[in-house]
C-alpha positions, -999 to 999 in steps of 0.1 A, spaced: 184 -33 100 160 -19 77 179 -33 46 177 -65 60 143 -66 70 135 -53 34 153 -80 19 136 -107 38 102 -89 32 110 -90 -8 118 -126 -6 97 -141 21 71 -115 28 56 -113 -8 71 -77 -14 80 -85 -49 47 -101 -58 27 -72 -43 49 -46 -59 44 -63 -94 6 -65 -88 4 -28 -81 26 -20 -110 3 -39 -134 -27 -24 -118 -13 10 -122 -4 3 -159 -39 -7 -167 -55 20 -149 -31 45 -166 -46 31 -203 -76 54 -196 -78 93 -189 -101 87 -159 -79 62 -144 -45 80 -143 -51 95 -107 -57 59 -95 -28 44 -113 -5 71 -98 -15 58 -66 -11 23 -73 25 33 -84 31 50 -49 19 20 -32 42 -3 -54 72 15 -41 59 10 -5 49 -26 -11 85 -34 -23 105 -20 7 82 -10 35 106 -10 64 118 24 73 91 43 54 66 62 75 31 76 62 19 112 66 -13 130 59 -7 158 38 -24 192 51 -33 205 19 -55 175 8 -89 187 4 -122 178 -10 -107 164 -42 -87 139 -23 -116 131 -3 -138 122 -32 -115 103 -50 -107 83 -17 -144 76 -15 -142 62 -53 -112 43 -45 -124 27 -14 -157 15 -27 -142 -5 -59 -108 -13 -46 -96 0 -12 -119 -20 12 -110 -52 -5 -71 -46 -3 -75 -33 31 -92 -64 44 -66 -87 25 -37 -69 42 -56 -71 77 -62 -108 74 -25 -116 63 -14 -91 91 -34 -108 119 -22 -142 105 15 -133 107 13 -117 142 3 -152 155 40 -160 155 67 -139 170 88 -139 139 60 -126 118 53 -97 142 73 -70 120 57 -83 89 23 -80 104 29 -44 111 40 -37 75 10 -52 62 -12 -30 84 7 -1 71 0 -12 35 -37 -17 45 -41 19 57 -25 33 26 -46 10 4 -79 22 20 -74 58 14 -43 66 -7 -49 100 -17 -38 128 4 -10 106 19 27 110 15 53 82 19 85 94 37 116 73 39 
């Protein structure tokens, strides 16, 4: 079932476009030495954006002050906007019964996009 939902997500849910956007953002960020940690997080989110069904997000217990600081920088410059975009899309999809599974995936993407450091994607 997850495979079918992921295929529908890629075609109709915008998964391919989201993945390409995160990959492009990650490549641009990795051009600078300072941007490499943020680019790696973009690559992690690209994988989740392409096929989100069947994947879970877990907080790493070993994430410390460095992850917290990087999450603050990320949230200020990009995370809040990506989070709000995913929430708006998720709420609009939740208005239809067919869109509810996709709305939940957008909310999952939004949670990772707000603070990606110190999180692992399982699945």
